[in-house]
C-alpha positions as CSV (number, residue, x, y, z in Angstrom):
1,X,17.8,17.2,2.5
2,X,18.3,14.2,4.0
3,X,16.0,11.2,4.2
4,X,16.8,8.1,7.1
5,X,17.2,4.9,5.3
6,X,14.0,3.4,4.4
7,X,13.5,0.8,6.7
8,X,11.0,-1.5,5.3
9,X,12.5,-1.3,1.8
10,X,16.5,-1.8,3.0
11,X,15.3,-4.5,4.9
12,X,13.8,-6.2,1.4
13,X,16.2,-4.5,-0.8
14,X,19.1,-6.9,1.2
15,X,16.9,-10.1,1.8
16,X,14.5,-10.6,-0.5
17,X,16.4,-12.4,-3.4
18,X,17.8,-15.1,-0.7
19,X,14.7,-16.0,0.9
20,X,13.1,-19.4,-0.2
21,X,9.4,-18.8,1.6
22,X,8.7,-15.2,1.0
23,X,6.1,-13.9,3.4
24,X,7.6,-10.5,3.9
25,X,6.0,-9.1,0.4
26,X,2.5,-7.8,0.8
27,X,1.5,-7.5,-3.1
28,X,-1.1,-10.2,-3.4
29,X,0.6,-13.1,-5.7
30,X,1.6,-11.0,-8.8
31,X,1.2,-12.3,-12.3
32,X,2.5,-13.2,-15.9
33,X,1.5,-11.9,-18.8
34,X,0.2,-15.0,-19.8
35,X,-2.0,-15.4,-16.8
36,X,-3.5,-11.6,-17.2
37,X,-4.4,-12.6,-20.8
38,X,-6.3,-15.7,-19.6
39,X,-8.0,-13.7,-16.8
40,X,-9.1,-10.8,-19.4
41,X,-9.8,-13.0,-22.4
42,X,-7.4,-11.4,-24.6
43,X,-5.5,-13.0,-27.7
44,X,-2.0,-12.5,-26.4
45,X,-0.5,-12.5,-30.0
46,X,-2.8,-9.7,-30.6
47,X,-1.8,-7.7,-28.0
48,X,2.1,-8.3,-28.8
49,X,1.1,-7.7,-32.7
50,X,-0.4,-4.4,-31.7
51,X,3.3,-3.8,-29.3
52,X,5.5,-4.4,-32.3
53,X,3.7,-2.1,-34.4
54,X,3.2,1.0,-31.2
55,X,6.2,3.7,-31.6
56,X,8.2,3.8,-28.4
57,X,8.2,7.6,-28.0
58,X,7.1,9.7,-25.1
59,X,3.3,8.5,-25.0
60,X,0.2,9.7,-23.3
61,X,2.3,12.3,-21.0
62,X,-0.5,11.8,-18.1
63,X,-1.7,8.7,-19.1
64,X,-3.4,7.5,-22.2
65,X,-7.1,8.7,-22.3
66,X,-8.0,4.7,-22.0
67,X,-5.6,3.9,-19.0
68,X,-7.4,7.7,-17.3
69,X,-10.7,6.5,-18.3
70,X,-10.4,2.9,-16.6
71,X,-8.7,4.5,-13.4
72,X,-11.8,7.0,-13.3
73,X,-14.0,4.2,-13.3
74,X,-12.7,2.9,-9.9
75,X,-14.4,5.8,-8.1
76,X,-17.5,7.3,-7.5
77,X,-17.3,10.6,-8.3
78,X,-14.1,11.0,-10.7
79,X,-13.8,11.8,-14.3
80,X,-10.5,12.0,-16.4
81,X,-9.7,14.8,-15.7
82,X,-8.8,13.9,-12.4
83,X,-6.6,11.5,-12.7
84,X,-2.6,11.8,-13.2
85,X,-0.7,8.7,-13.5
86,X,2.5,8.1,-12.3
87,X,5.6,6.0,-11.3
88,X,4.2,3.5,-9.0
89,X,2.3,4.8,-5.6
90,X,5.9,5.7,-4.5
91,X,5.8,8.3,-7.5
92,X,2.3,9.4,-6.7
93,X,3.0,9.8,-2.7
94,X,6.2,12.1,-4.0
95,X,4.2,14.0,-6.5
96,X,1.5,14.6,-4.0
97,X,3.8,15.9,-1.1
98,X,6.4,18.1,-3.4
99,X,3.5,19.7,-4.2
100,X,1.7,20.6,-1.2
101,X,4.3,20.7,1.6
102,X,6.7,23.6,2.1
103,X,9.7,24.5,4.8
104,X,7.1,25.1,8.3
105,X,4.1,23.6,7.5
106,X,2.5,21.5,9.9
107,X,1.6,18.0,9.2
108,X,0.2,15.2,10.6
109,X,0.9,11.6,9.8
110,X,-0.4,8.5,10.6
111,X,2.4,6.4,12.5
112,X,3.9,4.4,11.4
113,X,2.7,4.0,7.9
114,X,4.2,3.8,5.1
115,X,7.3,5.7,5.7
116,X,7.1,8.4,2.4
117,X,4.2,10.0,4.5
118,X,6.1,11.1,7.7
119,X,10.1,11.2,6.3
120,X,9.6,13.0,3.1
121,X,7.3,15.8,4.8
122,X,10.2,16.4,7.4
123,X,13.0,16.4,4.9
124,X,11.4,19.0,3.0
125,X,11.5,21.4,6.4
126,X,7.7,20.5,7.3
127,X,6.7,19.7,11.3
128,X,5.3,16.1,11.6
129,X,3.2,14.9,14.2
130,X,2.7,11.4,14.4
131,X,-1.1,10.2,14.7
132,X,-0.1,7.0,16.6
133,X,-2.6,3.9,15.8
134,X,-3.8,2.2,18.6
135,X,-3.7,-2.0,19.4
136,X,-6.2,-1.5,22.0
137,X,-8.4,-0.1,19.0
138,X,-7.9,-2.7,16.7
139,X,-5.0,-0.9,15.4
140,X,-6.9,1.9,14.5
141,X,-5.9,5.6,15.6
142,X,-8.3,7.7,18.0
143,X,-9.9,10.2,16.0
144,X,-9.9,12.1,19.5
145,X,-6.2,12.2,19.3
146,X,-6.7,14.0,15.7
147,X,-8.8,16.4,17.4
148,X,-5.6,17.2,19.8
149,X,-2.9,17.3,17.1
150,X,-5.0,19.2,14.5
151,X,-3.8,23.4,14.7
152,X,-5.6,26.1,12.8
153,X,-2.3,25.7,10.5
154,X,-2.4,22.2,9.8
155,X,-1.7,22.3,6.4
156,X,-2.0,18.3,5.4
157,X,-3.2,15.1,6.9
158,X,-1.2,11.7,5.9
159,X,-2.4,8.3,6.1
160,X,-2.9,4.7,4.5
161,X,-5.8,2.8,4.4
162,X,-5.9,0.2,4.8
163,X,-2.7,0.5,6.9
164,X,0.8,-1.0,6.3
165,X,1.7,-2.4,8.2
166,X,-1.3,-3.9,10.3
167,X,-4.1,-4.5,7.5
168,X,-6.1,-2.5,9.9
169,X,-9.1,-0.2,7.4
170,X,-11.2,3.2,8.4
171,X,-14.2,2.7,7.0
172,X,-16.8,5.6,5.8
173,X,-18.1,6.6,9.0
174,X,-14.2,6.9,10.4
175,X,-13.5,8.7,7.0
176,X,-16.1,10.8,7.3
177,X,-15.2,12.0,11.0
178,X,-11.6,12.5,9.5
179,X,-12.6,14.6,6.5
180,X,-14.8,17.1,9.4
181,X,-11.6,17.6,11.5
182,X,-9.8,18.2,8.1
183,X,-12.1,20.5,7.0
184,X,-12.6,22.7,9.7
185,X,-9.1,23.9,9.3
186,X,-8.7,23.2,5.6
187,X,-6.2,20.9,5.8
188,X,-5.5,18.4,2.8
189,X,-5.5,14.7,3.1
190,X,-3.1,12.6,1.7
191,X,-4.6,9.0,1.6
192,X,-1.7,5.7,-0.1
193,X,-4.8,3.6,-1.0
194,X,-2.7,1.0,-2.4
195,X,-4.2,-2.1,0.0
196,X,-8.2,-2.8,-0.8
197,X,-10.0,-4.6,1.7
198,X,-11.9,-7.7,0.4
199,X,-14.4,-7.7,3.0
200,X,-17.7,-6.8,1.6
201,X,-19.7,-6.0,4.5
202,X,-17.2,-2.3,4.7
203,X,-17.9,0.7,3.5
204,X,-14.6,2.1,2.3
205,X,-14.7,5.4,0.0
206,X,-11.6,6.6,-1.6
207,X,-10.9,9.7,0.4
208,X,-11.2,11.9,-3.2
209,X,-14.7,10.9,-3.4
210,X,-15.5,12.5,0.0
211,X,-13.6,15.8,0.5
212,X,-12.4,18.2,-2.5
213,X,-9.1,18.7,-0.7
214,X,-8.6,14.7,-0.9
215,X,-5.9,13.1,-2.9
216,X,-6.1,9.6,-3.3
217,X,-2.8,7.4,-4.5
218,X,-3.0,3.8,-5.9
219,X,-1.6,1.6,-8.4
220,X,-1.3,-1.5,-9.9
221,X,1.4,-3.2,-7.1
222,X,-0.8,-4.7,-4.5
223,X,-4.3,-4.9,-5.2
224,X,-3.8,-5.6,-8.8
225,X,-0.9,-8.2,-8.9
226,X,1.2,-6.3,-11.4
227,X,4.1,-4.7,-9.1
228,X,6.7,-5.0,-12.1
229,X,4.2,-2.6,-13.9
230,X,5.5,0.3,-12.5
231,X,2.6,2.1,-12.9
232,X,0.9,4.4,-9.9
233,X,-1.7,7.2,-10.2
234,X,-3.1,10.4,-8.2
235,X,-7.2,11.1,-8.2
236,X,-8.1,14.4,-6.5
237,X,-10.1,17.5,-7.8
238,X,-9.0,19.3,-10.7
239,X,-7.7,22.5,-9.0
240,X,-4.8,19.9,-7.1
241,X,-4.2,18.2,-10.7
242,X,-3.8,21.8,-12.2
243,X,-0.9,22.2,-9.0
244,X,0.8,19.0,-9.5
245,X,0.9,19.2,-13.1
246,X,3.9,21.7,-12.7
247,X,5.5,19.7,-10.1
248,X,5.0,16.4,-12.3
249,X,7.4,17.8,-14.9
250,X,10.3,17.8,-13.0
251,X,9.5,14.3,-11.4
252,X,8.3,12.0,-13.9
253,X,7.7,13.8,-17.6
254,X,5.5,9.7,-18.4
255,X,5.8,6.3,-17.4
256,X,6.2,3.9,-20.3
257,X,4.3,3.2,-23.7
258,X,4.0,-0.3,-22.8
259,X,3.4,-0.2,-18.9
260,X,0.4,1.8,-20.0
261,X,-0.9,-0.6,-22.4
262,X,-0.6,-3.1,-19.9
263,X,-1.8,-1.1,-17.3
264,X,-4.9,-0.1,-19.4
265,X,-5.8,-3.7,-19.9
266,X,-5.5,-4.6,-16.5
267,X,-7.5,-1.9,-15.2
268,X,-10.1,-2.1,-17.9
269,X,-10.8,-6.1,-16.6
270,X,-10.1,-5.3,-13.1
271,X,-13.5,-7.2,-12.2
272,X,-11.9,-10.4,-13.1
273,X,-8.4,-9.2,-11.5
274,X,-10.6,-8.7,-7.5
275,X,-12.0,-11.9,-8.2
276,X,-9.2,-13.8,-8.8
277,X,-7.3,-12.0,-5.8
278,X,-10.3,-12.2,-3.3
279,X,-10.3,-16.1,-3.3
280,X,-6.5,-15.9,-3.1
281,X,-7.0,-13.7,0.4
282,X,-10.0,-15.3,1.5
283,X,-7.9,-18.5,1.3
284,X,-4.8,-17.8,2.7
285,X,-5.8,-15.4,5.6
286,X,-8.6,-18.7,6.6
287,X,-4.8,-20.9,6.6
288,X,-3.3,-17.7,8.5
289,X,-5.7,-17.2,11.4
290,X,-5.9,-21.2,11.8
291,X,-2.0,-21.5,12.2
292,X,-1.9,-18.7,14.5
293,X,-4.7,-20.4,16.5
294,X,-2.7,-23.2,17.1
295,X,0.7,-21.4,17.2
296,X,1.1,-20.6,21.3
297,X,3.4,-18.1,20.7
298,X,2.4,-15.9,18.5
299,X,-0.9,-13.7,18.3
300,X,-2.7,-12.1,15.4
301,X,-5.2,-8.6,15.4
302,X,-6.8,-10.3,11.9
303,X,-6.7,-7.5,9.3
304,X,-9.6,-6.5,7.4
305,X,-8.9,-9.0,4.7
306,X,-6.0,-6.9,3.0
307,X,-3.0,-8.7,1.9
308,X,-1.3,-7.0,4.9
309,X,-0.7,-8.4,8.4
310,X,0.6,-8.0,11.7
311,X,1.7,-10.9,14.0
312,X,3.1,-10.7,17.4
313,X,5.6,-13.1,18.8
314,X,5.3,-13.8,23.1
315,X,9.3,-13.8,23.0
316,X,12.5,-12.6,24.8
317,X,14.5,-12.1,22.0
318,X,15.0,-9.4,19.7
319,X,12.5,-9.1,17.0
320,X,15.3,-8.4,14.1
321,X,17.8,-10.9,15.7
322,X,14.9,-13.5,15.4
323,X,14.1,-13.0,11.7
324,X,17.1,-12.7,10.7
325,X,18.0,-16.2,12.4
326,X,14.3,-17.6,11.1
327,X,15.9,-16.9,7.2
328,X,19.2,-18.0,7.8
329,X,18.0,-21.1,9.2
330,X,14.7,-21.8,7.5
331,X,14.7,-19.7,4.7
332,X,11.4,-17.8,6.1
333,X,11.3,-14.0,5.5
334,X,9.1,-11.4,7.3
335,X,9.8,-7.7,8.1
336,X,10.9,-6.9,12.0
337,X,8.2,-4.5,13.5
338,X,11.2,-2.3,14.6
339,X,11.2,-1.2,11.1
340,X,8.1,0.3,11.8
341,X,8.7,1.2,15.5
342,X,7.2,-1.4,16.8
343,X,9.5,-4.1,18.2
344,X,8.1,-7.8,18.9
345,X,5.6,-7.8,15.7
346,X,6.6,-8.8,12.1
347,X,4.9,-7.9,9.1
348,X,3.5,-11.2,7.1
349,X,2.7,-11.2,3.7
350,X,0.1,-13.9,3.0
351,X,-1.0,-13.9,-0.2
352,X,1.9,-15.9,-1.6
353,X,1.1,-18.7,-3.9
354,X,-1.0,-20.9,-1.5
355,X,1.6,-23.7,-1.0
356,X,4.7,-21.1,0.0
357,X,2.3,-19.5,2.9
358,X,1.8,-23.5,4.2
359,X,5.1,-24.3,3.7
360,X,7.0,-21.0,5.3
361,X,4.5,-21.4,8.3
362,X,5.1,-24.9,8.7
363,X,8.8,-23.8,8.8
364,X,8.1,-20.9,10.9
365,X,6.6,-23.1,13.6
366,X,9.3,-25.6,13.6
367,X,11.4,-23.0,14.2
368,X,9.7,-21.7,17.0
369,X,10.3,-24.8,18.7
370,X,13.2,-24.2,20.4
371,X,11.6,-21.3,22.2
372,X,8.7,-23.4,23.6
373,X,11.3,-25.8,25.0
374,X,12.7,-22.8,27.2
């Protein structure tokens, strides 16, 4: 089994630590434990005293009962039996793909999206067709195109909702049509749902709540601002979870006692975290949109109030060379769009500290002046 290089992760691994203004990361500003304790109104010293007395054995293999109950509470129709803890959303995606995809299977993947969702099925010997997002459709794909791609033997449809890198969101009506298409041939739907929309006007249910063959993946890394707690999960039917358990024994065993404790605390108080993050997303998105309005060499189809955005540069230059020069000269890091097979664009994560975003955009505009003079 051979895998191509993971374009986005390779870029971040090389350049992230050297950036002074990281506008590439699409997590909402990460929290330290003291901020988590403050938000949840938990006595940090009591938490650490409990940790000191906790035996660091394997813990609960599938996640503690409290963790599973907290995760189940995020969904409309799921119980604790429908939840399996994983090592981040990457572990959850791998678990689902490893469990379901076999050589010769037909898989349809949203494209571009998170690279796992199409390159791992390919590596398992599946035939993968791309369901392309459309700029003219506000970065959403075309359901009629999916109807052309679907086959009687289609095993799996992979999406991420909201989309990485564009921030576009499939709402309930869109997802219901998607489910109808999948159901017509009995295909599974794997939905990576790590990016939440904070647009209260949008109704965006989890795919596992709409379809008995729907698999929802999520983690604490993006929406919940705790990427250092390497905890994710799969939410799916009991029948699917039984399948996943067999494969999970080969890939994970458990995620860790300390991580489970922090994850459980966060999810039991998720409303407080979401309120904190909503304010940050709304504030910073307005800053980004106002900046784009004033920057003639940049355009943006605004994300659906999700923490990832995808800007277009109106320049006659290779986008990766542009991003490398920007990092070298100004210390500002973006992800070049060629890493998503969309040259001329760049992923911009705007949910960092507001001051970092403002300074990074200022320096980006200063860097662009050399092009506006040509």
